[in-house]
Structures are given as C-alpha cells and as structure tokens.
N, C-alpha and C positions, 0 to 999 in steps of 0.2 A: 079696407085691405087687411087681411089677417097677418099677424106677425110671422117672422121667419120661424122655421121649425126649431124647437128647443135643442135638438141634437146638434145643430150647427154650432151652437155656442158652448156645448159641454163635451163634445168628443175631443180627445187628445189629438194633437197634430200628428203624432207618430202612431203606427199600429193599423190593424185591419179595420176596415169600415164595411158594413154590410151594404149590399147593392141597393136595398130599399132606402137606406139613409142617403146614399149619394143621389139617388133619383129624386128624393124630396129636396135635397140641396139644389139640384139643377132646376127643379120646378120653381123653387123660391127665387132663384136668380133670374129665371125667365120672367116671372111675374113682376119682380121689381124693375127689370129692364123695360117692360112695357109701360110702366108708370113714369119713367124718367122724362120723356118729352113733355108730359103734362106738368110735371114739377118744374121743369125749366121754363115753360110758358108762364106758370104762376109766379115764379120769381121775377121774370122779366116784367110782368105786369105790376108787381108790387114795388119794384125799384123806383120808377118815376113818381109814384104816389108818395113815397117816403121822403123824397128830396125836399119838398116844401116844409114838411114837418121838421126835418133835420135843420134847415135854415132857420126856422122859427125858434127852435130849441137853442141853437147857438146864439142867436140874437138875445134871447132871454137870459141865458147864462152869462153872456158878456155884460149885459146891463146890471145884473145882480152883482157880479164881481166888481164892477166899477163903483157900485154903491158901498160895498164892503171895504174895498181898498182903493180910494180915489187916487188918481195919478197926481204926482207932484210932490 
C-alpha cells in the first residue's frame, strides 16, 4: 500500500488548497478505508495468539522477581 500523499502532511490548515490536492486526499482516504476491515481482522486474529505468550511472560517475570526479592 503506497503512503499517503506528502501534501496532506505539509499543507497548512488555513488557506487555499488546489482541487488536485483535495482529490488526492480523498483518494488516499478512500484507499485507507478499504483496508480497514482487513486490518481489523488481522488484529482480531493476532489477539488470541498473543494471550498465551502474555501469560507465559507474566509467569516468568513473577518467578524472576520472587528470586530477586523473596517474600518474608
């Protein structure tokens, strides 16, 4: 996916903007909007896969912390 047009990030908020620039901005927005559902599906798919990793990491961190500073 190509990046958004450079004009979108460099044109001041106030002032006249050429029609060609606004057309490119709209095209960029439409293109990004078409990719949103695919990104949402990818994030939803990645979330369950990361849960066991997070649990394993927390268990490891807890074990290391107990070794460093034993309770009592």
